[in-house]
C-alpha positions as CSV (number, residue, x, y, z in Angstrom):
1,M,41.7,-117.5,-35.9
2,D,42.9,-117.4,-32.3
3,Y,43.3,-114.0,-30.7
4,S,44.2,-115.1,-27.2
5,H,47.8,-113.9,-27.7
6,L,46.5,-110.3,-27.5
7,N,45.2,-110.8,-23.9
8,H,47.6,-109.2,-21.5
9,Y,47.0,-109.7,-17.8
10,V,47.6,-106.6,-15.7
11,P,47.7,-107.2,-11.9
12,P,45.0,-105.4,-10.0
13,V,47.6,-103.7,-7.9
14,A,49.4,-102.2,-10.9
15,E,50.0,-98.5,-10.1
16,G,48.2,-96.0,-12.3
17,V,46.2,-98.6,-14.2
18,S,42.4,-98.2,-13.9
19,D,39.9,-101.0,-13.9
20,A,38.8,-100.1,-17.4
21,W,42.4,-100.4,-18.7
22,Q,42.9,-103.7,-16.8
23,R,39.8,-105.1,-18.3
24,A,40.6,-103.9,-21.9
25,M,44.1,-105.3,-21.7
26,G,43.2,-108.6,-20.0
27,R,40.5,-109.4,-22.7
28,L,42.0,-107.5,-25.7
29,G,42.0,-110.7,-27.8
30,D,38.4,-111.6,-26.9
31,Y,37.2,-108.0,-27.7
32,T,39.1,-108.0,-31.0
33,A,37.5,-111.2,-32.0
34,L,34.0,-109.7,-31.4
35,V,34.8,-106.7,-33.5
36,V,36.3,-108.8,-36.3
37,R,33.3,-111.1,-36.4
38,A,30.9,-108.1,-36.5
39,T,32.7,-106.5,-39.4
40,N,33.0,-109.8,-41.4
41,L,36.8,-109.4,-41.8
42,R,38.9,-112.4,-42.7
43,P,42.3,-111.5,-41.1
44,E,45.5,-113.5,-41.5
45,A,47.1,-111.9,-38.4
46,A,46.5,-109.5,-35.5
47,S,49.0,-107.9,-33.2
48,L,49.3,-105.2,-30.6
49,F,50.6,-102.2,-32.7
50,G,50.9,-99.6,-30.0
51,Q,49.5,-97.7,-27.1
52,T,48.8,-94.0,-26.7
53,E,47.8,-92.1,-23.6
54,Q,44.1,-92.9,-24.2
55,H,44.0,-95.7,-26.7
56,L,45.1,-99.2,-27.6
57,L,46.0,-99.9,-31.2
58,V,45.6,-103.4,-32.7
59,R,46.9,-104.0,-36.2
60,I,44.7,-106.4,-38.2
61,S,46.2,-107.8,-41.4
62,T,44.0,-109.1,-44.2
63,P,45.3,-110.5,-47.5
64,S,45.0,-107.0,-49.1
65,E,45.6,-104.4,-46.4
66,H,46.4,-103.6,-42.8
67,L,43.8,-102.1,-40.5
68,I,44.0,-100.5,-37.1
69,L,41.5,-101.2,-34.4
70,R,41.5,-98.3,-32.0
71,I,40.2,-99.1,-28.6
72,A,39.4,-96.5,-26.0
73,P,39.1,-98.0,-22.5
74,E,38.0,-94.6,-21.0
75,D,37.9,-92.0,-23.8
76,D,34.6,-91.7,-25.7
77,L,36.5,-91.1,-29.1
78,A,34.1,-88.3,-30.0
79,A,36.9,-85.8,-30.5
80,H,39.0,-88.3,-32.4
81,V,36.2,-89.2,-34.8
82,F,35.2,-85.5,-35.4
83,F,38.8,-84.5,-36.1
84,T,39.6,-87.4,-38.4
85,R,36.4,-87.3,-40.4
86,T,36.6,-83.5,-40.8
87,M,40.2,-83.8,-42.0
88,S,39.2,-86.5,-44.5
89,G,36.3,-84.4,-45.7
90,Q,38.6,-81.5,-46.4
91,Q,41.2,-83.8,-48.2
92,L,43.7,-83.1,-45.5
93,P,46.3,-85.7,-44.5
94,S,44.6,-88.0,-42.0
95,P,43.7,-91.6,-41.4
96,R,40.5,-93.0,-42.9
97,I,37.9,-94.3,-40.5
98,I,36.2,-97.3,-42.0
99,Q,33.9,-98.1,-39.1
100,R,33.1,-96.7,-35.7
101,D,31.0,-97.6,-32.7
102,L,30.8,-95.1,-29.8
103,S,27.8,-96.7,-28.2
104,R,29.7,-99.3,-26.1
105,T,27.0,-102.0,-26.9
106,L,29.1,-104.6,-28.7
107,V,32.1,-104.2,-26.4
108,P,32.4,-102.1,-23.2
109,F,34.3,-99.3,-24.9
110,A,34.2,-97.0,-27.9
111,Y,36.2,-98.2,-30.9
112,T,37.1,-97.3,-34.5
113,L,38.4,-99.3,-37.4
114,E,40.8,-97.3,-39.5
115,A,43.0,-97.7,-42.5
116,F,46.7,-98.2,-41.5
117,V,48.9,-95.2,-42.0
118,P,52.5,-96.2,-42.9
119,G,55.7,-94.5,-41.7
120,V,57.0,-93.1,-38.5
121,S,56.4,-89.9,-36.5
122,A,58.4,-86.9,-37.4
123,A,59.9,-87.1,-33.9
124,D,61.8,-90.3,-35.1
125,L,63.4,-88.5,-38.1
126,E,67.1,-87.8,-37.5
127,A,68.3,-86.1,-40.7
128,P,67.8,-82.3,-40.3
129,H,66.6,-81.8,-43.9
130,L,64.0,-84.5,-43.5
131,L,62.8,-83.0,-40.2
132,R,62.6,-79.6,-41.8
133,G,60.7,-81.0,-44.8
134,A,58.2,-82.8,-42.5
135,G,57.7,-79.6,-40.5
136,R,57.1,-77.5,-43.6
137,Q,54.5,-80.0,-44.9
138,A,52.8,-80.1,-41.5
139,G,52.8,-76.3,-41.3
140,R,50.9,-76.1,-44.6
141,A,48.5,-78.7,-43.5
142,L,47.9,-76.9,-40.2
143,R,47.2,-73.6,-42.0
144,R,44.6,-75.3,-44.2
145,M,43.1,-77.0,-41.1
146,H,42.7,-73.7,-39.3
147,R,40.6,-72.3,-42.2
148,V,37.9,-74.9,-41.4
149,S,35.2,-73.7,-39.0
150,A,34.3,-75.8,-36.0
151,P,30.8,-75.9,-34.5
152,G,32.2,-74.8,-31.1
153,S,35.1,-74.7,-28.8
154,G,36.3,-77.8,-27.0
155,R,34.9,-81.2,-28.2
156,P,31.6,-82.8,-29.2
157,N,29.8,-85.4,-27.2
158,P,29.5,-89.0,-28.6
159,A,26.2,-88.0,-30.3
160,G,28.1,-85.3,-32.2
161,R,26.6,-82.3,-30.4
162,W,28.7,-79.4,-29.1
163,H,28.3,-77.6,-25.8
164,H,28.3,-73.9,-26.1
165,Q,31.4,-73.0,-24.1
166,R,33.8,-70.1,-24.6
167,W,37.3,-70.7,-26.0
168,G,38.8,-69.4,-22.8
169,V,37.1,-72.2,-20.9
170,A,38.4,-74.8,-23.3
171,L,41.9,-73.3,-23.1
172,R,41.9,-73.7,-19.3
173,Q,40.8,-77.3,-19.8
174,I,43.8,-77.9,-22.1
175,G,46.1,-76.4,-19.4
176,A,44.6,-78.6,-16.8
177,Q,45.1,-81.7,-19.0
178,L,48.7,-80.9,-20.1
179,A,49.9,-79.6,-16.7
180,P,47.6,-80.8,-13.9
181,P,48.4,-79.5,-10.4
182,P,50.8,-79.5,-8.8
183,S,53.1,-79.9,-11.8
184,D,53.3,-76.1,-12.4
185,A,54.4,-75.5,-8.8
186,L,57.3,-77.9,-9.3
187,V,58.6,-76.1,-12.3
188,F,57.7,-72.5,-11.9
189,G,57.4,-70.0,-9.0
190,E,54.4,-68.2,-7.6
191,A,54.9,-65.1,-9.7
192,E,55.0,-67.1,-13.0
193,Q,51.9,-69.1,-12.0
194,S,50.0,-65.9,-11.2
195,A,51.1,-64.4,-14.5
196,V,49.9,-67.3,-16.5
197,D,46.6,-67.5,-14.6
198,A,46.0,-63.8,-15.4
199,L,46.9,-64.3,-19.0
200,L,44.1,-66.9,-19.4
201,A,41.6,-64.1,-18.8
202,D,43.3,-61.7,-21.4
203,P,40.7,-60.4,-23.9
204,R,43.3,-60.7,-26.7
205,L,43.0,-64.5,-26.6
206,K,39.3,-64.4,-27.6
207,V,38.4,-65.7,-31.1
208,A,35.2,-64.9,-32.9
209,Q,34.9,-68.2,-34.8
210,P,36.3,-71.5,-33.5
211,T,38.2,-73.5,-36.1
212,L,39.3,-77.1,-36.4
213,M,42.4,-77.7,-34.3
214,H,44.6,-80.7,-33.3
215,G,44.8,-79.7,-29.6
216,D,48.1,-81.5,-28.8
217,F,50.4,-80.8,-31.7
218,G,54.0,-81.6,-32.0
219,P,56.3,-83.8,-34.2
220,E,54.8,-86.9,-32.7
221,A,51.5,-86.0,-34.3
222,A,53.0,-85.9,-37.9
223,R,53.3,-89.4,-39.4
224,C,55.7,-89.5,-42.3
225,T,57.4,-91.8,-44.8
226,S,60.9,-91.0,-45.8
227,G,63.7,-92.0,-48.2
228,L,65.7,-89.4,-50.1
229,H,62.7,-87.1,-49.4
230,V,60.0,-87.0,-46.7
231,H,56.2,-87.2,-47.2
232,L,53.6,-86.3,-44.6
233,E,51.1,-89.2,-44.6
234,A,48.7,-88.0,-41.9
235,I,48.3,-85.8,-38.8
236,V,47.3,-88.2,-36.1
237,E,46.3,-88.5,-32.4
238,P,44.4,-85.3,-31.8
239,G,44.0,-84.0,-28.2
240,R,40.8,-83.7,-26.3
241,C,40.1,-80.2,-27.6
242,V,39.5,-80.2,-31.4
243,G,37.7,-76.8,-31.8
244,G,39.0,-73.4,-30.8
245,D,41.9,-71.2,-31.8
246,G,44.0,-73.1,-34.3
247,L,46.9,-70.8,-33.7
248,F,47.5,-72.8,-30.5
249,D,48.6,-75.7,-32.6
250,L,51.3,-73.6,-34.1
251,A,52.4,-72.3,-30.7
252,C,52.8,-75.9,-29.4
253,G,54.6,-77.1,-32.6
254,I,57.3,-74.4,-32.4
255,C,58.0,-74.9,-28.7
256,P,61.8,-75.1,-28.2
257,A,61.3,-78.6,-26.6
258,Y,61.4,-79.8,-30.3
259,P,64.3,-79.8,-32.7
260,Q,65.2,-76.5,-34.5
261,P,64.8,-77.9,-38.1
262,W,61.3,-79.0,-37.3
263,R,60.3,-75.6,-35.8
264,D,61.8,-73.7,-38.7
265,G,60.0,-75.8,-41.2
266,L,56.7,-75.7,-39.4
267,L,56.7,-71.9,-39.1
268,D,57.9,-71.5,-42.7
269,G,55.2,-73.8,-44.1
270,Y,52.5,-72.2,-42.0
271,C,53.3,-68.7,-43.0
272,T,54.0,-69.6,-46.6
273,A,50.5,-71.0,-46.9
274,A,49.1,-67.7,-45.7
275,P,50.9,-64.9,-43.8
276,L,49.8,-64.2,-40.3
277,N,47.4,-61.3,-40.0
278,E,47.7,-58.5,-37.4
279,A,45.4,-60.2,-34.8
280,E,47.3,-63.5,-35.2
281,R,50.7,-61.8,-34.8
282,E,49.4,-60.3,-31.5
283,R,48.0,-63.6,-30.2
284,L,50.8,-65.9,-31.1
285,P,53.3,-64.7,-28.4
286,L,50.6,-65.2,-25.8
287,L,49.8,-68.7,-27.0
288,R,53.5,-69.5,-27.2
289,L,53.9,-68.6,-23.6
290,L,51.0,-70.8,-22.5
291,A,52.2,-73.7,-24.7
292,A,55.8,-73.5,-23.4
293,Y,54.6,-73.3,-19.8
294,W,52.3,-76.3,-20.1
295,I,54.7,-78.4,-22.2
296,A,57.5,-77.8,-19.7
297,C,55.2,-79.0,-16.9
298,R,54.1,-82.1,-18.8
299,R,57.6,-83.0,-19.8
300,Y,58.8,-82.6,-16.2
301,M,56.1,-84.9,-15.0
302,R,57.2,-87.5,-17.6
303,A,60.8,-87.2,-16.7
304,Q,61.6,-85.8,-20.1
305,P,63.9,-82.9,-20.8
306,H,61.9,-79.8,-20.0
307,E,64.5,-77.1,-19.6
308,A,64.1,-75.6,-23.1
309,A,60.4,-75.2,-22.8
310,R,60.7,-73.8,-19.2
311,D,63.4,-71.3,-20.4
312,E,61.2,-70.2,-23.3
313,A,58.3,-69.5,-20.9
314,L,60.5,-67.5,-18.6
315,R,62.0,-65.6,-21.5
316,L,58.6,-64.6,-22.8
317,L,57.5,-63.6,-19.4
318,G,60.7,-61.5,-19.0
319,E,60.0,-59.8,-22.3
320,G,56.6,-58.7,-21.0
321,V,54.4,-61.2,-22.8
322,S,51.6,-61.4,-20.2
323,A,48.2,-60.1,-19.5
324,R,47.4,-56.4,-19.7
């Protein structure tokens, strides 16, 4: 089978495209052929399925099933593999990893071969009752996720070992990834920036035991199939941080940047699975402030509507949700 149609030339002067991404795109077909031969697959077709911020996705079709080859030009895939395998081990909705190679020996990047997950993201659902149903199912899945202990805060290395860092350090890293400078200065004033910086040192944000978390949760992370009803197929595309305070996932998911039916369903499903305890009720407004602040900055930098998230952050600050 010829895979040359997957090769996409990217000019060296393309803005924002690193050498690793140019190489991966330019030889995507050649690299796919190497992986296919190494796994003894007999595909009938291969196509570029999609692209995320960190990965390229190639759909490989065999006579019996579809597979996804996930290629990471720069990411080491350690967080993705840990999250996905832990989810599968706990019978939580997630893709199934068939094969992985993080060594960069066969090809110059880490890759996984995964079972194809059908459906669309919850963000693509338009009917309010379907969106609410997807949120409710995702909320129940999140609550179960957050009962699973993680070996540490942050992410493992490609060998599976965790660095012993505090959750507060990992939380700052999430903020730096979601809202890198100077994005916060373009959306918020100095007083708001100082308040958020002080909040990151608040002792109320400490957690005794890190748990499994998604790290970048929203309706885009919930893959669903729908007809008269909706079914959550998998929670996909975890962020760089997959261990820490799982309540941060809920705080991100109920950000006003997302539709009201989704937020209502998510909170309802999460709290129905297990009511928030006193410590969680105290932490959630703090994490909601951080999530709204960072999501507003990221959406602004992406030229997406950011006003709802910004107004939520300002509202929480105005209500006195800040460091003490």
